[in-house]
N, C-alpha and C positions, 0 to 999 in steps of 0.2 A: 672731812665729813661731807657726805652727799646731801644735796638739797633735793627734797622731793617736791614735785608739783602735783597737786591733787585737784582734779576737776570732777565736778559732779553735775548730774542732771536730775532734777526732781521730776519723777513721773508718778502719776497716781492712777489708780483704778477705783471703782466703787468699793471693792472688798480688800484689796491688798496694795497698800501704798508702800513703796520703797524707793531707794535711790541707788542708782548704779554709780560706782566709784572707780577711778583709775588714777594711779600714780606712775609717772615715768621718770627715769633718771639716766643720765649719760654715765656709762661705766668708765670712761676715760681711756678705753682701749678701742675706740671706733665702733662700739656697740651701744645700744640703748636697751634697757629693760623696762617693761611696763607690767604693772601688777593690777589686777582687777578684783572686784567683789561687789557686794550689795550691802546696803545699810542694815539689813535685817540679819546680817552675819553669814549669808549664803556665799559660797565661793563662785568664781567665774570660770571654773573648769569647763572647757569645751565651747566657751562663748567666742563668737566671731571677732577677730582682730584684724585690722588692716593698717597699712601705711600707704598714704595717698600723697602723691607729689604732682603738682600741676594738673590736678583733676584726674589723674590716672592712678589706679591701684597698682602699687609696686610690690606689696607684700599682702597676701591673702592667706590667713592662717587662723588658728584657734588657740585660746589660752591653754596652757598645759595643765597637768594634774595639780600644780601648785598655784594655779590662776595667774601665771606669768607668761610673758613672751619676750624673748631677746632677739633683736635684729641688728644687722649691719647698718650703721648710721649712714643715710644717703647724703650726698653733697647737695647743698642748697636747702631751701625751705621745704618742709613736709608736715604732714599731720599724722598723729597716731589716733586710731579710731577703735573704740570698743563698742560693738553693736549687739546688744542683747535683745533686739526686737523693737517693734514700734513703741516710741516714747521712751526707750531705754538706750540712749546712745551718748557716749562721751567722746569729745574731740579735744586733743591737746596739740597745740601748735609747736613746732620745733623750737621756736625762740623761747618757749617757756620751759624747755627741758635743759637742765643744767647739770654739771658734774658735781 
């Protein structure tokens, strides 16, 4: 059974407060899948997704139609980043992503 890691960042505005969410898991085949969305039920289709290692962006992509992105697991430490704009960013460190 896969363990999911969920990270959230609470962001608010004067009219529309919501939370951006992301879960990432190791697929066990040298790939990692991350899923994104918002607490108000909105999907994360087309939202900016990056993998950052040693301060350098090694994957620069967008969430697919299913609000997911799968990438080849890099060697060493890295971070998965879902960036939906100012105040709407989630970062999950590689050591928190398990199979």
